[in-house]
BALOLUM-722447 format. One line per 3 residues: number of its first residue (from 1); their letters; for each residue x negated, y negated, z of N, C-alpha, C. Coordinates in steps of 0.001 Angstrom, whole numbers. Layout:
REM residues N
NUM = A = X Y Z X Y Z X Y Z ~ ...
REM end
This chain:
REM residues 249
1 = MPS = -112645 -75224 97000 -113649 -76233 97367 -113846 -77202 96204 ~ -113655 -78507 96401 -113828 -79456 95309 -115274 -79472 94829 ~ -115441 -79782 93534 -116776 -79893 92980 -117509 -81064 93624
4 = RRV = -118853 -81078 93457 -119634 -82155 94053 -119223 -83504 93478 ~ -118906 -83531 92182 -118486 -84790 91562 -117210 -85308 92207 ~ -116256 -84403 92434 -114997 -84804 93074 -115257 -85270 94499
7 = QLA = -116141 -84553 95223 -116458 -84958 96589 -117051 -86362 96628 ~ -117980 -86640 95703 -118583 -87968 95661 -117563 -89042 95343 ~ -116624 -88713 94450 -115580 -89683 94095 -114707 -89994 95299
10 = IIS = -114377 -88954 96077 -113544 -89155 97259 -114281 -90001 98293 ~ -115575 -89676 98517 -116362 -90432 99482 -116480 -91894 99061 ~ -116715 -92130 97768 -116835 -93500 97273 -115551 -94265 97469
13 = AIV = -114423 -93610 97205 -113131 -94286 97345 -112869 -94662 98789 ~ -113273 -93764 99725 -113017 -94047 101138 -113949 -95140 101657 ~ -115226 -95033 101315 -116203 -95951 101868 -116134 -97325 101224
16 = LGG = -116032 -97342 99896 -116064 -98621 99198 -114683 -99214 98998 ~ -113683 -98364 98859 -112323 -98866 98672 -112171 -99683 97421 ~ -113199 -99775 96605 -113089 -100509 95354 -113123 -102005 95532
19 = TGG = -113310 -102529 96752 -113256 -103972 96968 -114326 -104407 97959 ~ -115532 -104436 97478 -116590 -105054 98273 -116932 -104354 99566 ~ -116808 -103015 99601 -117275 -102288 100768 -116328 -102271 101949
22 = IVY = -115097 -102777 101796 -114133 -102730 102900 -113656 -101295 103081 ~ -113545 -100836 104316 -113097 -99477 104588 -111576 -99475 104709 ~ -110912 -98615 103939 -109466 -98488 103996 -109109 -97107 104530
25 = SFA = -108126 -97058 105406 -107616 -95793 105917 -106310 -95498 105189 ~ -106257 -94343 104523 -105097 -94023 103703 -104233 -92960 104355 ~ -102917 -93160 104295 -101987 -92093 104628 -101735 -91285 103352
28 = ARL = -101117 -90119 103484 -100795 -89310 102311 -99838 -90067 101401 ~ -99857 -89735 100117 -98968 -90392 99164 -97511 -90170 99569 ~ -96762 -91252 99640 -95380 -91180 100098 -94442 -91042 98901
31 = KPF = -93691 -89949 98889 -92782 -89678 97778 -91443 -90391 97992 ~ -90778 -90750 96884 -89487 -91445 97013 -88333 -90488 97270 ~ -87249 -91045 97808 -85984 -90334 97909 -85143 -90672 96675
34 = ETP = -84493 -89676 96102 -83603 -89899 94965 -82233 -90354 95479 ~ -81592 -91286 94746 -80267 -91786 95121 -79337 -91665 93911 ~ -78907 -90446 93570 -78077 -90238 92378 -76712 -90900 92452
37 = GWG = -76268 -91269 93657 -74963 -91921 93786 -74981 -93386 93410 ~ -76158 -93946 93112 -76256 -95367 92769 -76607 -95500 91285 ~ -77764 -96056 90975 -78225 -96034 89596 -77752 -97154 88699
40 = QPG = -77656 -98382 89209 -77393 -99541 88364 -77859 -100794 89104 ~ -78127 -101880 88377 -78591 -103109 89044 -77566 -103600 90058 ~ -78039 -104378 91010 -77132 -104909 92025 -77898 -105368 93239
43 = ALL = -77454 -104907 94418 -78080 -105339 95675 -78065 -104187 96661 ~ -78926 -104307 97664 -79025 -103291 98706 -78689 -103905 100057 ~ -77738 -103283 100758 -77399 -103662 102130 -77813 -102534 103056
46 = MRQ = -78154 -102880 104278 -78446 -101849 105265 -78037 -102330 106647 ~ -77804 -101385 107517 -77551 -101715 108913 -77952 -100542 109779 ~ -78300 -100854 111023 -78708 -99833 111973 -77472 -99096 112463
49 = ADQ = -77552 -97780 112517 -76466 -96991 113095 -76906 -96563 114492 ~ -76823 -95268 114810 -77326 -94839 116109 -78855 -94851 116084 ~ -79464 -94593 117209 -80912 -94684 117324 -81597 -93750 116330
52 = GSL = -82522 -94308 115561 -83260 -93512 114576 -82505 -93267 113297 ~ -81388 -93948 113088 -80577 -93748 111892 -80283 -95086 111229 ~ -80329 -95091 109901 -80144 -96306 109127 -79147 -96022 108011
55 = LLR = -78143 -96900 107857 -77167 -96753 106785 -77508 -97712 105649 ~ -77411 -97218 104415 -77758 -98013 103242 -76616 -97985 102242 ~ -76304 -99157 101704 -75203 -99267 100747 -75649 -100087 99540
58 = HLT = -75331 -99595 98358 -75628 -100310 97128 -74388 -101086 96675 ~ -74600 -102332 96266 -73524 -103140 95686 -73809 -103362 94206 ~ -72766 -103313 93391 -72935 -103709 92002 -73156 -105222 91958
61 = TIE = -73505 -105736 90803 -73750 -107171 90684 -72507 -107977 91066 ~ -71338 -107528 90641 -70083 -108222 90968 -69819 -108158 92465 ~ -70015 -106995 93071 -69796 -106845 94510 -70766 -107710 95313
64 = AID = -72006 -107811 94829 -73001 -108626 95533 -72588 -110092 95559 ~ -72032 -110585 94452 -71561 -111979 94406 -70420 -112172 95401 ~ -69475 -111234 95416 -68355 -111311 96364 -68865 -111318 97806
67 = FRY = -69799 -110431 98100 -70323 -110303 99463 -70980 -111604 99916 ~ -71773 -112215 99059 -72526 -113409 99454 -71644 -114644 99569 ~ -70478 -114612 98930 -69540 -115728 99065 -68460 -115453 100104
70 = GHP = -68601 -114323 100811 -67651 -114002 101865 -66321 -113479 101370 ~ -66248 -113019 100125 -65015 -112478 99565 -64954 -110964 99795 ~ -63765 -110365 99698 -63675 -108900 99787 -64547 -108255 98710
73 = VED = -65319 -107249 99101 -66234 -106595 98160 -65457 -105605 97321 ~ -65318 -105946 96037 -64523 -105091 95157 -64974 -105281 93715 ~ -65195 -104183 93030 -65581 -104213 91619 -64589 -103361 90835
76 = PAR = -63727 -103975 90018 -62725 -103207 89264 -63343 -102182 88322 ~ -64603 -102377 87946 -65244 -101469 86997 -65716 -100172 87655 ~ -65708 -100125 88991 -66149 -98898 89668 -65177 -97760 89369
79 = DAP = -65720 -96616 88961 -64860 -95457 88693 -64912 -94419 89818 ~ -65625 -94758 90909 -65709 -93854 92068 -65989 -94685 93308 ~ -65626 -94207 94482 -65909 -94951 95720 -67418 -95155 95901
82 = PVI = -67823 -96231 96573 -69254 -96459 96819 -69866 -95315 97631 ~ -71119 -95031 97342 -71843 -93988 98064 -72701 -94637 99147 ~ -72547 -94162 100378 -73363 -94615 101507 -74392 -93534 101804
85 = YRF = -75633 -93961 102000 -76675 -93018 102400 -77077 -93289 103842 ~ -77397 -92209 104544 -77915 -92319 105904 -79343 -91787 105926 ~ -80237 -92605 106472 -81626 -92178 106620 -81891 -91897 108088
88 = IST = -82343 -90674 108389 -82685 -90280 109752 -84203 -90310 109860 ~ -84725 -91277 110599 -86164 -91501 110605 -86940 -90359 111259 ~ -86375 -89751 112310 -87109 -88693 113015 -87320 -87472 112129
91 = ARK = -86355 -87203 111247 -86451 -86052 110347 -86906 -86458 108950 ~ -87014 -87767 108711 -87309 -88296 107376 -86403 -87614 106347 ~ -85106 -87791 106574 -84093 -87152 105740 -83093 -88198 105274
94 = LDE = -82727 -88136 103991 -81723 -89037 103416 -80566 -88201 102908 ~ -79351 -88515 103378 -78183 -87777 102905 -77006 -88716 102726 ~ -75990 -88240 101993 -74773 -89031 101803 -73980 -89054 103102
97 = FSL = -73307 -90191 103331 -72579 -90391 104577 -71203 -90949 104251 ~ -70312 -90936 105229 -68945 -91375 104991 -68863 -92889 104816 ~ -68030 -93335 103899 -67836 -94760 103661 -67231 -95442 104876
100 = EAW = -66403 -94705 105641 -65774 -95281 106825 -66809 -95725 107859 ~ -67963 -95078 107865 -68995 -95425 108838 -69552 -96816 108597 ~ -69301 -97366 107409 -69828 -98689 107083 -68935 -99802 107609
103 = DDP = -67745 -99490 108084 -66763 -100513 108439 -67255 -101477 109506 ~ -68142 -101034 110387 -68688 -101912 111411 -69614 -102933 110740 ~ -69280 -104233 110782 -70069 -105230 110056 -71306 -105739 110799
106 = NDV = -71592 -105193 111968 -72680 -105721 112797 -74046 -105522 112142 ~ -74863 -106562 112224 -76271 -106471 111835 -76487 -105984 110406 ~ -75661 -106423 109490 -75857 -106047 108087 -76961 -106914 107490
109 = VDC = -77929 -106261 106853 -79042 -106962 106217 -78845 -106936 104704 ~ -78880 -108114 104091 -78853 -108239 102637 -80306 -108393 102191 ~ -80829 -107377 101518 -82257 -107384 101183 -82640 -108540 100268
112 = AQQ = -81734 -109001 99446 -82059 -110116 98555 -82290 -111395 99341 ~ -81606 -111563 100463 -81813 -112751 101292 -83089 -112636 102105 ~ -83501 -111406 102387 -84735 -111197 103132 -85945 -111397 102223
115 = FGR = -85802 -111040 100952 -86914 -111127 100001 -87375 -112574 99837 ~ -88684 -112780 99899 -89234 -114113 99660 -89493 -114925 100914 ~ -88922 -114527 102066 -89200 -115253 103301 -90629 -114966 103738
118 = MDR = -91345 -116005 104098 -92733 -115822 104503 -93062 -116691 105710 ~ -94188 -116397 106327 -94648 -117153 107477 -95368 -118408 107020 ~ -95452 -119426 107869 -96080 -120691 107489 -97583 -120553 107303
121 = WLV = -98219 -119549 107982 -99669 -119383 107869 -100039 -118293 106877 ~ -99339 -117172 106970 -99633 -116047 106081 -98654 -116110 104913 ~ -99129 -116477 103742 -98231 -116742 102625 -98626 -115940 101392
124 = HDM = -97612 -115642 100587 -97814 -114967 99303 -97959 -116051 98243 ~ -99184 -116222 97747 -99453 -117173 96663 -99019 -116512 95361 ~ -97788 -116783 94931 -97200 -116072 93800 -97865 -116431 92480
127 = SAR = -98387 -117645 92361 -99027 -118035 91101 -100349 -117295 90909 ~ -101105 -117109 92010 -102392 -116410 91918 -102260 -114916 92191 ~ -101080 -114487 92625 -100816 -113079 92939 -101733 -112562 94049
130 = VLR = -101908 -113374 95091 -102744 -112982 96219 -102040 -113341 97520 ~ -102623 -112871 98633 -102140 -113195 99970 -103151 -114131 100617 ~ -102661 -115189 101267 -103556 -116155 101908 -103142 -116364 103360
133 = FKG = -104159 -116523 104221 -103929 -116875 105617 -104605 -118214 105873 ~ -103808 -119226 106182 -104305 -120585 106377 -105188 -121024 105198 ~ -104750 -120660 104009 -105455 -121071 102800 -106559 -120143 102356
136 = NLV = -106993 -119237 103217 -108081 -118323 102881 -107537 -117005 102338 ~ -108270 -116419 101403 -107844 -115182 100769 -107859 -114025 101767 ~ -106771 -113252 101778 -106701 -112022 102575 -106901 -110854 101612
139 = RTR = -107858 -109989 101909 -108150 -108870 101019 -107092 -107776 101170 ~ -106358 -107541 100109 -105392 -106448 100066 -106017 -105303 99278 ~ -105442 -104102 99431 -106026 -102932 98752 -106015 -103112 97247
142 = GKT = -104921 -103598 96701 -104874 -103940 95289 -105094 -105438 95123 ~ -105814 -105818 94104 -106145 -107231 93938 -104960 -108070 93458 ~ -103936 -107409 92937 -102737 -108113 92474 -101597 -107861 93448
145 = VLF = -101160 -108894 94148 -100042 -108768 95087 -98736 -108940 94328 ~ -97879 -107940 94416 -96618 -107944 93664 -95462 -108502 94490 ~ -95348 -108051 95740 -94232 -108457 96596 -94718 -108593 98033
148 = AAL = -94012 -109414 98793 -94292 -109550 100227 -92996 -109916 100934 ~ -92823 -109415 102171 -91603 -109696 102932 -91917 -109776 104414 ~ -91321 -110741 105075 -91539 -110980 106496 -90663 -110058 107339
151 = SPD = -91227 -109537 108433 -90479 -108653 109325 -89397 -109431 110074 ~ -88372 -108742 110604 -87283 -109428 111309 -87741 -110282 112485 ~ -88797 -109864 113186 -89273 -110650 114327 -90271 -111727 113918
154 = GKY = -90587 -111800 112625 -91482 -112839 112130 -92949 -112627 112441 ~ -93322 -111432 112923 -94709 -111190 113342 -95559 -110508 112274 ~ -94920 -109898 111284 -95656 -109104 110303 -95164 -109398 108880
157 = VAV = -96033 -109111 107923 -95673 -109232 106514 -96006 -107915 105817 ~ -95010 -107315 105172 -95230 -106122 104357 -95628 -106567 102959 ~ -96649 -105935 102408 -97198 -106349 101118 -97308 -105140 100195
160 = LST = -96893 -105307 98949 -97072 -104288 97923 -98041 -104843 96891 ~ -99140 -104124 96678 -100162 -104593 95741 -100562 -103471 94793 ~ -101340 -103826 93773 -101823 -102848 92805 -103178 -103283 92271
163 = TGK = -103888 -102336 91690 -105184 -102656 91092 -105033 -103192 89678 ~ -103857 -102996 89081 -103626 -103454 87713 -103411 -104951 87628 ~ -103512 -105465 86415 -103262 -106884 86161 -101999 -107041 85318
166 = PIE = -101238 -108122 85544 -100022 -108340 84752 -100358 -108525 83274 ~ -99639 -107831 82422 -99772 -108009 80982 -98391 -108285 80399 ~ -98368 -108942 79282 -97097 -109306 78653 -96457 -108077 78041
169 = GPI = -95140 -107920 78247 -94427 -106786 77686 -94321 -106858 76181 ~ -93850 -105769 75547 -93763 -105735 74084 -92808 -106773 73509 ~ -91768 -107114 74280 -90842 -108168 73857 -90830 -109190 74985
172 = PFF = -91731 -110177 74962 -91972 -111061 76108 -90733 -111641 76757 ~ -89808 -112153 75967 -88648 -112835 76539 -87745 -111868 77288 ~ -87659 -110620 76802 -86731 -109660 77387 -87405 -108708 78379
175 = SGE = -88594 -108230 78045 -89232 -107224 78892 -90097 -107815 79989 ~ -90478 -109105 79871 -91273 -109745 80915 -92648 -109115 81046 ~ -93169 -109119 82285 -94513 -108593 82527 -94486 -107102 82840
178 = IVL = -95595 -106466 82538 -95812 -105072 82909 -97094 -105029 83732 ~ -97035 -104369 84893 -98219 -104245 85743 -98446 -102769 86022 ~ -99531 -102240 85473 -99860 -100834 85672 -100735 -100671 86915
181 = GPR = -100946 -99424 87311 -101802 -99147 88455 -101027 -98599 89637 ~ -101716 -97944 90575 -101065 -97403 91781 -100506 -98516 92644 ~ -99491 -98185 93418 -98858 -99155 94327 -99294 -98877 95764
184 = YHE = -99768 -99939 96435 -100259 -99821 97810 -99381 -100656 98747 ~ -98917 -100018 99810 -98153 -100708 100846 -99069 -100992 102029 ~ -99032 -102235 102517 -99809 -102623 103688 -98979 -103573 104538
187 = VFK = -99332 -103676 105823 -98678 -104626 106719 -99762 -105453 107399 ~ -99549 -106786 107428 -100510 -107703 108030 -99837 -108504 109144 ~ -100650 -108903 110133 -100150 -109722 111235 -100100 -111185 110814
190 = CAD = -99007 -111844 111141 -98884 -113270 110831 -99772 -114123 111743 ~ -100062 -113623 112940 -100814 -114420 113913 -102245 -114681 113480 ~ -102876 -113669 112851 -104282 -113837 112483 -104626 -113289 111099
193 = GAR = -103647 -112780 110374 -103908 -112253 109040 -104568 -110892 109023 ~ -104691 -110237 110198 -105352 -108935 110274 -104413 -107818 109828 ~ -104997 -106725 109378 -104218 -105557 108968 -103587 -104903 110191
196 = AQR = -102307 -104532 110083 -101593 -103947 111217 -101254 -102483 111007 ~ -101485 -101976 109796 -101135 -100591 109496 -102050 -100096 108387 ~ -102402 -98816 108443 -103257 -98272 107396 -102521 -98292 106050
199 = TQV = -103296 -98304 104995 -102736 -98393 103651 -101925 -97148 103322 ~ -100755 -97361 102741 -99888 -96259 102307 -99752 -96315 100788 ~ -100118 -95239 100111 -99967 -95166 98660 -98579 -94627 98352
202 = LAD = -97828 -95328 97500 -96493 -94875 97109 -96599 -94023 95850 ~ -96022 -92847 95885 -96073 -91940 94738 -95025 -92318 93696 ~ -95388 -92170 92417 -94451 -92412 91301 -93748 -93757 91450
205 = ALQ = -94533 -94791 91727 -93949 -96068 92159 -94191 -97216 91190 ~ -94311 -96923 89896 -94592 -97978 88933 -93520 -99065 88954 ~ -92283 -98690 89268 -91177 -99652 89295 -90767 -100047 90716
208 = AGL = -91519 -99630 91710 -91157 -99965 93096 -91305 -101461 93342 ~ -90374 -102015 94088 -90426 -103439 94395 -89363 -103803 95410 ~ -89051 -105089 95497 -87992 -105599 96361 -88105 -105071 97794
211 = PCW = -89206 -105342 98500 -89368 -104818 99861 -88324 -105367 100816 ~ -87884 -104522 101739 -86872 -104928 102712 -87136 -104211 104026 ~ -87133 -104966 105124 -87316 -104382 106453 -85980 -103925 107023
214 = SPD = -86007 -102823 107754 -84817 -102407 108487 -84574 -103391 109632 ~ -83336 -103489 110127 -83041 -104453 111195 -83911 -104288 112437 ~ -84320 -103039 112751 -85144 -102832 113945 -86639 -103000 113661
217 = GQQ = -87005 -103307 112409 -88394 -103541 112063 -89258 -102289 112042 ~ -88639 -101110 111968 -89414 -99867 112016 -89511 -99152 110682 ~ -88879 -99707 109645 -88972 -99130 108308 -89102 -100267 107301
220 = VIY = -89904 -100031 106259 -89955 -100939 105119 -89500 -100139 103899 ~ -88521 -100680 103191 -87903 -99942 102087 -88172 -100661 100772 ~ -88627 -99885 99795 -88793 -100381 98431 -87817 -99639 97533
223 = TDP = -87375 -100294 96475 -86486 -99639 95517 -86872 -100061 94115 ~ -86365 -99331 93125 -86595 -99729 91738 -85448 -100639 91291 ~ -85573 -101310 90141 -84550 -102294 89732 -83143 -101734 89592
226 = DFH = -83023 -100444 89250 -81698 -99850 89070 -81276 -98971 90246 ~ -82047 -99018 91334 -81693 -98310 92569 -81520 -96799 92361 ~ -82437 -96208 91600 -82460 -94758 91447 -83235 -94083 92573
229 = RLW = -84166 -94854 93190 -85069 -94275 94179 -85301 -95241 95334 ~ -85660 -94664 96483 -86035 -95456 97652 -87355 -94919 98202 ~ -88289 -95813 98438 -89522 -95465 99155 -89377 -96045 100565
232 = IVP = -89312 -95191 101560 -89065 -95633 102938 -90331 -95380 103757 ~ -90991 -96479 104155 -92276 -96389 104843 -92082 -96717 106323 ~ -92456 -95810 107217 -92313 -96101 108657 -93352 -97123 109116
235 = FLA = -92971 -97913 110117 -93903 -98872 110698 -93731 -98892 112213 ~ -94840 -98756 112914 -94851 -98888 114367 -95801 -100016 114709 ~ -95273 -101068 115300 -96104 -102225 115644 -97242 -101784 116560
238 = PDA = -98445 -102325 116360 -99598 -101921 117173 -99374 -102053 118675 ~ -98565 -103037 119078 -98326 -103242 120508 -97012 -102619 120975 ~ -96371 -101809 120096 -95084 -101212 120463 -95292 -100092 121468
241 = ETS = -94334 -99949 122360 -94379 -98907 123375 -93709 -97667 122826 ~ -94397 -96534 122815 -93825 -95293 122304 -92924 -94653 123348 ~ -92126 -93664 122905 -91218 -92964 123814 -91990 -92252 124927
244 = SDK = -93165 -91678 124545 -93949 -90967 125562 -94481 -91939 126605 ~ -94831 -93151 126162 -95302 -94164 127108 -94203 -94519 128105 ~ -92966 -94637 127593 -91855 -95008 128459 -91590 -93911 129494
247 = RKR = -91730 -92640 129060 -91470 -91539 129993 -92505 -91472 131106 ~ -93733 -91942 130820 -94794 -91879 131811 -94610 -92918 132911 ~ -93831 -93969 132630 -93691 -95055 133619 -92787 -94622 134765
REM end
């Protein structure tokens, strides 16, 4: 049984949310998947496989340049074949998959091209580090908005925020900014700026960034700069029809 002090802290966090009395609904802390087959800067590609399955491929920096210019993807410095991961959403399982399964080029998403796209009304004000809807401030769980990405259908925006403030790194020119604090994932509707999903706290996510939607719009994926980890957050649109609903018809 938690102490009374701990109970009060939990109640305060739920009721006040730290931001002017807004009530936030939290999911459990989402842990990352490890990707030992990757582990260097580059790019992330993904494509839908069979229903409920997503294939993910990491490109080195050289391979990413080749891919974006339409050249054969090849890096002479690679000392092993590329590792493909398959994410099974129903089991929330990530495992290595065959490289041959990637040969189908249909619906390949380049996360770097997806990053930065925003809606005309719901926009990420990067200079102020906030989210705005038609010029008005949208309250996010963390006051500092780090990243935002538009869903494939253009109806939603995934947002990663934190309570910390950007501070200058120890070597400004090389290390850039450092932003401490927990990482919060949220999804907002482009139509009215309203919240579309309860807040998800990402565990061990100090370096999480580069949000990317799956082609079917049912997963939002974050990764660290060197692609050691993936945070895969499920998303079900509020107006989406569930499998049980379909069976009842």
